[in-house]
C-alpha positions as CSV (number, residue, x, y, z in Angstrom):
1,X,-22.7,-0.5,7.3
2,X,-21.8,-0.7,3.6
3,X,-18.5,-2.0,2.4
4,X,-17.0,-1.4,-1.0
5,X,-18.5,-3.8,-3.6
6,X,-17.0,-4.4,-7.0
7,X,-18.2,-6.2,-10.1
8,X,-16.2,-9.4,-10.6
9,X,-13.7,-9.8,-13.5
10,X,-15.8,-10.8,-16.5
11,X,-13.4,-13.3,-18.0
12,X,-14.3,-15.8,-15.2
13,X,-17.5,-16.5,-17.1
14,X,-17.3,-20.0,-18.6
15,X,-18.3,-18.8,-22.0
16,X,-15.2,-16.6,-22.3
17,X,-12.8,-19.4,-21.2
18,X,-12.5,-20.6,-24.8
19,X,-10.8,-17.4,-25.9
20,X,-7.0,-17.5,-26.6
21,X,-4.9,-16.6,-23.6
22,X,-3.5,-13.4,-25.0
23,X,-7.0,-12.0,-25.4
24,X,-8.1,-13.2,-22.0
25,X,-5.1,-11.5,-20.4
26,X,-6.0,-8.3,-22.2
27,X,-9.5,-8.5,-20.9
28,X,-8.4,-9.2,-17.4
29,X,-6.1,-6.1,-17.4
30,X,-9.0,-4.0,-18.8
31,X,-11.3,-5.1,-16.0
32,X,-8.7,-4.8,-13.3
33,X,-7.9,-1.2,-14.5
34,X,-11.6,-0.4,-14.4
35,X,-11.8,-1.6,-10.8
36,X,-8.9,0.6,-9.8
37,X,-10.3,3.6,-11.6
38,X,-13.4,3.3,-9.5
39,X,-11.6,2.7,-6.2
40,X,-9.1,5.6,-6.7
41,X,-11.9,7.8,-7.9
42,X,-13.4,7.7,-4.4
43,X,-12.6,10.6,-2.1
44,X,-10.0,10.0,0.7
45,X,-12.9,10.0,3.2
46,X,-14.8,7.4,1.2
47,X,-11.8,5.2,0.8
48,X,-11.2,5.1,4.6
49,X,-14.8,4.7,5.4
50,X,-15.0,1.6,3.1
51,X,-12.2,0.0,5.1
52,X,-13.7,1.0,8.5
53,X,-17.0,-0.5,7.5
54,X,-15.3,-3.7,6.3
55,X,-13.7,-3.9,9.8
56,X,-16.9,-3.3,11.7
57,X,-18.9,-5.8,9.6
58,X,-16.2,-8.4,10.2
59,X,-16.7,-8.1,13.9
60,X,-20.3,-9.2,13.6
61,X,-19.4,-12.4,11.6
62,X,-18.7,-16.0,12.7
63,X,-15.0,-17.0,12.7
64,X,-15.7,-18.8,9.4
65,X,-18.7,-18.7,7.2
66,X,-20.9,-21.8,7.2
67,X,-19.6,-24.2,4.7
68,X,-16.3,-22.5,4.8
69,X,-14.4,-25.7,5.5
70,X,-11.5,-26.4,3.1
71,X,-13.0,-30.0,2.7
72,X,-15.1,-28.6,-0.1
73,X,-12.0,-28.2,-2.2
74,X,-10.2,-30.8,-4.3
75,X,-7.4,-32.2,-2.1
76,X,-6.2,-35.1,-4.2
77,X,-2.5,-35.2,-3.5
78,X,-1.9,-36.6,-7.0
79,X,-3.5,-33.4,-8.5
80,X,-1.2,-31.1,-6.5
81,X,1.8,-33.2,-7.3
82,X,1.1,-32.4,-11.0
83,X,0.3,-28.8,-10.3
84,X,2.9,-27.6,-7.8
85,X,6.6,-27.8,-7.1
86,X,8.5,-30.5,-5.2
87,X,7.4,-29.2,-1.8
88,X,3.7,-28.8,-2.7
89,X,3.6,-25.2,-1.6
90,X,0.2,-23.7,-2.8
91,X,0.9,-20.1,-1.7
92,X,3.3,-17.4,-2.9
93,X,6.8,-18.5,-3.9
94,X,9.8,-16.2,-3.7
95,X,11.8,-15.7,-6.9
96,X,14.7,-13.9,-5.3
97,X,16.8,-14.6,-8.4
98,X,15.1,-14.5,-11.9
99,X,16.8,-17.8,-12.7
100,X,15.2,-19.7,-9.7
101,X,13.4,-22.9,-10.4
102,X,10.0,-23.3,-8.7
103,X,11.6,-25.6,-6.1
104,X,14.2,-22.9,-5.3
105,X,11.5,-20.3,-5.0
106,X,9.5,-22.6,-2.6
107,X,12.6,-23.0,-0.4
108,X,13.4,-19.2,-0.6
109,X,9.9,-18.4,0.8
110,X,10.2,-21.0,3.5
111,X,13.5,-19.4,4.6
112,X,12.1,-15.9,4.5
113,X,9.1,-16.8,6.6
114,X,11.3,-18.6,9.2
115,X,13.7,-15.6,9.4
116,X,10.8,-13.2,9.8
117,X,9.1,-15.3,12.4
118,X,12.4,-15.5,14.3
119,X,12.5,-19.3,14.4
120,X,15.1,-20.8,16.7
121,X,15.9,-24.4,17.5
122,X,14.0,-25.8,20.5
123,X,10.8,-23.8,20.0
124,X,7.3,-25.3,19.9
125,X,5.7,-24.3,16.6
126,X,2.2,-24.5,15.2
127,X,1.4,-24.2,11.5
128,X,-2.3,-23.3,10.9
129,X,-3.6,-24.7,7.7
130,X,-0.3,-26.5,7.0
131,X,-1.3,-27.8,3.6
132,X,0.9,-30.6,2.5
133,X,3.5,-29.9,5.1
134,X,6.2,-28.2,3.1
135,X,6.9,-25.6,5.7
136,X,6.8,-27.9,8.7
137,X,9.1,-30.4,7.1
138,X,11.5,-27.6,6.1
139,X,11.6,-26.4,9.8
140,X,11.9,-30.0,11.1
141,X,15.0,-30.6,9.0
142,X,16.6,-27.2,9.6
143,X,15.7,-27.0,13.3
144,X,15.7,-30.6,14.6
145,X,15.1,-29.7,18.2
146,X,11.9,-27.8,17.4
147,X,8.6,-29.6,18.0
148,X,6.2,-28.7,15.2
149,X,2.4,-29.3,14.9
150,X,0.6,-28.9,11.6
151,X,-3.2,-28.6,11.5
152,X,-5.4,-28.8,8.4
153,X,-9.1,-29.5,7.9
154,X,-8.2,-32.3,5.5
155,X,-7.6,-35.9,6.2
156,X,-5.7,-36.3,2.8
157,X,-3.2,-33.5,3.8
158,X,-2.5,-34.8,7.3
159,X,-2.0,-38.3,6.1
160,X,0.4,-37.1,3.4
161,X,2.4,-35.2,6.0
162,X,2.6,-38.2,8.3
163,X,3.7,-40.5,5.5
164,X,6.3,-38.1,4.3
165,X,7.7,-37.6,7.8
166,X,7.9,-41.4,8.2
167,X,9.9,-41.6,4.9
168,X,12.3,-38.8,6.0
169,X,12.7,-40.0,9.5
170,X,11.3,-36.8,11.0
171,X,10.1,-37.5,14.5
172,X,9.5,-33.9,15.6
173,X,6.3,-33.3,13.5
174,X,2.7,-34.0,14.5
175,X,-0.1,-33.6,11.9
176,X,-3.7,-33.1,13.2
177,X,-6.8,-33.2,11.1
178,X,-9.0,-30.4,12.5
179,X,-9.9,-26.8,12.1
180,X,-8.7,-23.8,14.1
181,X,-11.7,-24.0,16.5
182,X,-11.0,-27.6,17.5
183,X,-10.4,-28.8,21.0
184,X,-7.9,-31.3,19.7
185,X,-5.2,-28.7,20.1
186,X,-4.2,-28.9,23.8
187,X,-0.7,-27.4,23.7
188,X,0.6,-23.9,23.7
189,X,3.2,-22.6,21.3
190,X,6.1,-20.2,21.0
191,X,5.5,-19.5,17.3
192,X,2.4,-19.8,15.2
193,X,2.4,-19.5,11.4
194,X,-0.8,-18.5,9.5
195,X,0.0,-18.7,5.8
196,X,-2.9,-18.7,3.3
197,X,-5.4,-19.0,6.1
198,X,-6.2,-15.5,7.4
199,X,-8.0,-14.5,4.2
200,X,-10.4,-17.4,4.7
201,X,-11.6,-16.2,8.0
202,X,-14.5,-13.8,8.3
203,X,-14.3,-12.6,12.0
204,X,-10.6,-11.7,12.4
205,X,-11.1,-10.5,15.9
206,X,-12.4,-13.9,17.1
207,X,-9.8,-15.7,15.1
208,X,-7.0,-13.8,16.7
209,X,-8.5,-14.4,20.1
210,X,-8.4,-18.2,19.4
211,X,-4.8,-18.0,18.2
212,X,-3.7,-16.0,21.3
213,X,-5.1,-18.7,23.5
214,X,-2.8,-21.2,21.9
215,X,0.3,-19.1,22.5
216,X,2.9,-19.0,25.3
217,X,3.6,-15.7,26.9
218,X,5.7,-13.6,24.6
219,X,4.9,-15.9,21.7
220,X,5.0,-14.6,18.1
221,X,2.3,-14.9,15.4
222,X,3.4,-14.7,11.8
223,X,0.7,-14.0,9.2
224,X,0.9,-14.1,5.4
225,X,-2.1,-13.0,3.3
226,X,-2.7,-11.7,-0.2
227,X,-4.1,-8.1,-0.3
228,X,-4.6,-4.8,-2.0
229,X,-2.3,-2.0,-0.8
230,X,-5.2,0.2,0.3
231,X,-8.7,-1.3,-0.3
232,X,-10.7,-4.0,1.4
233,X,-13.7,-5.0,-0.7
234,X,-16.2,-7.6,-1.8
235,X,-17.1,-8.6,-5.3
236,X,-20.6,-9.3,-6.5
237,X,-21.3,-13.0,-5.8
238,X,-21.5,-14.9,-9.0
239,X,-23.8,-17.8,-9.7
240,X,-22.2,-21.0,-8.3
241,X,-21.5,-22.4,-11.7
242,X,-19.4,-19.3,-12.5
243,X,-17.6,-18.8,-9.3
244,X,-14.3,-20.6,-9.7
245,X,-12.0,-18.2,-8.0
246,X,-12.5,-19.0,-4.3
247,X,-8.8,-19.6,-3.7
248,X,-8.0,-16.0,-5.0
249,X,-11.0,-14.2,-3.4
250,X,-12.2,-16.4,-0.5
251,X,-15.8,-15.6,0.2
252,X,-15.6,-13.0,-2.6
253,X,-13.4,-10.8,-0.3
254,X,-10.1,-9.0,-0.9
255,X,-8.3,-7.8,2.2
256,X,-6.5,-4.5,2.5
257,X,-2.9,-4.6,3.7
258,X,-3.8,-2.6,6.8
259,X,-6.8,-4.7,7.7
260,X,-5.2,-7.0,10.4
261,X,-3.8,-4.0,12.1
262,X,-7.4,-3.1,13.3
263,X,-7.5,-6.4,15.3
264,X,-4.9,-6.0,18.0
265,X,-6.9,-6.7,21.1
266,X,-4.8,-9.8,21.8
267,X,-1.6,-9.0,19.8
268,X,0.6,-6.0,19.1
269,X,2.3,-5.6,15.7
270,X,6.1,-6.0,15.8
271,X,7.0,-5.9,12.1
272,X,5.4,-5.6,8.7
273,X,6.7,-6.3,5.2
274,X,5.4,-6.5,1.7
275,X,6.3,-9.1,-0.9
276,X,6.0,-7.6,-4.4
277,X,3.0,-9.0,-6.3
278,X,5.1,-10.2,-9.2
279,X,6.2,-13.1,-7.0
280,X,2.6,-14.3,-6.6
281,X,2.0,-13.6,-10.3
282,X,4.9,-15.8,-11.3
283,X,3.8,-18.5,-8.9
284,X,0.4,-18.6,-10.6
285,X,2.1,-18.6,-14.0
286,X,4.2,-21.6,-13.0
287,X,1.2,-23.6,-11.7
288,X,-0.7,-22.8,-14.9
289,X,2.3,-24.0,-17.0
290,X,2.4,-27.2,-15.1
291,X,-1.4,-27.6,-15.5
292,X,-1.1,-27.2,-19.3
293,X,1.8,-29.6,-19.6
294,X,-0.1,-32.3,-17.8
295,X,-3.6,-31.4,-18.9
296,X,-4.7,-35.0,-19.8
297,X,-3.6,-36.4,-16.4
298,X,-5.3,-33.5,-14.5
299,X,-8.5,-33.9,-16.5
300,X,-8.7,-37.5,-15.6
301,X,-8.4,-36.6,-11.9
302,X,-11.1,-34.0,-12.2
303,X,-13.4,-36.4,-14.0
304,X,-12.9,-38.9,-11.2
305,X,-13.6,-36.3,-8.5
306,X,-16.5,-34.4,-10.2
307,X,-17.7,-36.6,-13.0
308,X,-16.9,-36.4,-16.7
309,X,-19.7,-34.0,-17.4
310,X,-18.4,-31.4,-14.9
311,X,-14.6,-32.0,-15.3
312,X,-14.0,-29.6,-18.2
313,X,-16.0,-26.8,-16.6
314,X,-14.2,-27.2,-13.3
315,X,-10.8,-27.4,-14.9
316,X,-11.5,-24.5,-17.1
317,X,-12.5,-22.4,-14.1
318,X,-9.5,-23.5,-12.1
319,X,-7.2,-22.4,-15.0
320,X,-9.1,-19.1,-15.3
321,X,-8.4,-18.5,-11.6
322,X,-4.6,-19.0,-12.2
323,X,-4.7,-16.7,-15.2
324,X,-6.5,-14.0,-13.2
325,X,-4.0,-14.4,-10.4
326,X,-1.1,-14.0,-12.8
327,X,-2.4,-10.7,-14.3
328,X,-3.9,-9.3,-11.2
329,X,-0.7,-9.6,-9.1
330,X,1.5,-8.6,-11.9
331,X,-0.6,-5.4,-12.6
332,X,1.3,-2.1,-12.1
333,X,4.6,-4.1,-11.6
334,X,3.2,-5.9,-8.5
335,X,2.5,-2.6,-6.6
336,X,-1.3,-2.9,-6.3
337,X,-2.0,-6.4,-5.2
338,X,0.7,-8.3,-3.3
339,X,1.4,-10.6,-0.4
340,X,1.7,-9.1,3.1
341,X,3.8,-10.4,5.9
342,X,3.1,-9.4,9.5
343,X,4.7,-10.4,12.8
344,X,2.5,-10.0,16.0
345,X,3.4,-10.6,19.6
346,X,0.9,-11.8,22.2
347,X,-0.1,-9.1,24.6
348,X,0.9,-9.6,28.2
């Protein structure tokens, strides 16, 4: 069954990364507008069939693609300390007030996610793909009677969380280095967060089955993922040297907002929200600003990780990814691509 397939945004090509930003931004907006003209030019039947085919194909896939481990990515905490805000949150921030600092925007999104997930003191909570632990440490401090577990397929991240918890005297956090399919997770949970992880899966049905098996009866599953408001699609896979936008389009896929609603064998949807795309766009802009301000330090880290000969190409690609994210999520005032929040409850 054929899914919708789009040409990638051309400015990701390394040759074009030397253009001034104002021109690159213009080219991105041109390519994005071209993609939308094609998608909206499809008939209503074709639009729906593209989504249905995406769903059916996903059911034939493994939970994650081979080589899909996050260990392939650069997880040097020193790099992310240069790039991100105080809480090292590498997903959408919430600029509720235009005057918010990046740190305030990090904390605003933590609070929103906890409110929407109906967090209460005393619950047992799991954060899938917990990153550098910003959310779990926020919960641990705000809800001291909660027991929180963070899992990430990264030794660097789990060690960072353990060290930060020791420094802050947080005794209600456990950080485990494993992936979602691991047998290291032996507890059941009242709440499970899935922020910046769902879009990295390929078989959402199997993934949600795994999650449901980790939940207590009546447990709630909170999902955050970037998406388009209508379309699920793939982009043509670029040569590896040109493909620097894995964090924006994991596996060259963009999810539709409605996509997770097709996988409710083990869950039922309780609530559904949209976070305007300009929040994600401003997040990418903030990270790019930090990258530019500390370019020499970041370049040295990339040279150490990838070698001097590849550092500039990798760093240029990473910056192009942020630039693409800025323009893509800001397009049409954030009403095309945005961040979706969903709250599911485990079926009885």
